[in-house]
N, C-alpha and C positions, 0 to 999 in steps of 0.2 A: 344722645337723646336724653332730655331732662326728665325728671321724675313725673311731672304732670303729663308730658307727651307719652311716656311709656305706659302710664296708667290708662290713658285714653286709647292707645293702640291695643293694649291687652284686652280692654273691655270690648272694643270693636271686634277683635280677633275671636274672642270667646263667643260673642254674640253671633257671628257668622257661622262658627262651627256648630253652635247649638241649633241655629236655624237649619243648617244642612242636615244635621242628625235627626231633628224632628221631622223634616220633610221626607227623608229617605225611610225612616222607620214607619211613618204613617203610610207611605206608599206600599211598603213591603207587607204590612199587616192588614191592609185593606183587601177587599175582594176585587180590586181593579185588575183586569186582564186575567181573571181566573178562568181556566178552561172548564167547560162542563164535562159531564161523564159520557156524552154521546159518542165521542171519538170521531166526529165528523171533521171535515177539512179545517174549518175555522178553529176548532178545539185543538187540533194538532199544531196549527200555526201559532196559536197563543202559547201552547206548551213550549214550542221551539223558541219563540221570542223571550219567554221567561227564562229558559235555559241559557240563553245568551246574555241577557241583561241583568237578571237578579244576582248571579254570582259576581258580576263585575261591579254592580252597585255596592254590594256588601263588602267586597274586597277594597274598593276605593274608600268607603266610609271607614273601614278598619285602619287603613293606611293613614287617612287624615287624622283620626283620633290618636293613633299611636305616635305619629309625627309631632303632634301638638302637646304631648304629655309633659314636655319640659316647661312649657308656659302655662298649661292648664292641667295640673297633675290628676285631677279626677277623670280626665279623658282616657287614661290607661284602664281604669275600671270599666268605663263605658265600652272601650274596644273589646275587652274580654267578655263583657256581657252580651255582645253580639252573638256569641255561641248559643246562648239561651234563646234568643229570638229565632235563630236558624233551627234549633232543635224543637221548638214549640210545635206540638202536633196539631194545634188549631190552625196554624198558618201553612204548615207543610212546606216551608221554604227549602228544606233539605231535598225535596223532590226536584227542585230546579237546578240542583248541582249535578244531576245525571246528564252526562254528555253523550252525544251520538258515538263518539270514539270509544266509549266504554269506561272512560275515566269518570270518577265521581267526586264526592265530597273530600275524600282523602287526599287526592292530588291538589285540590284547591287549598286545603289546610296546610299542606306541605309548602306550597307557594307562599301562603300567608305567613307561615312561620319563618321562611327564609328571607323575608323582606326586612330591611332595617331602615 
């Protein structure tokens, strides 16, 4: 790959990662699909959907950012900063890591730390 082709590829690669990061963080930090406090059937269903998909989205975003660190070094910092987004009490994403089988955020972080 010549220099110009590499620069163009890297620019496109970084742009796609930035686009994915922005879209996922926007989705996670919005009120979209937030259950209300009534505890009715719909609220329980939304909670379960979030428990399934929010950890998966975060884990996939982390893996994408971590895997791209060799080409886009600042993505390592962004991958590590996901912990702040999860821990933010305004969005309460940490609640979505509670699984029906009793495993929580700790098991997810163990999985995340074990991926290379």
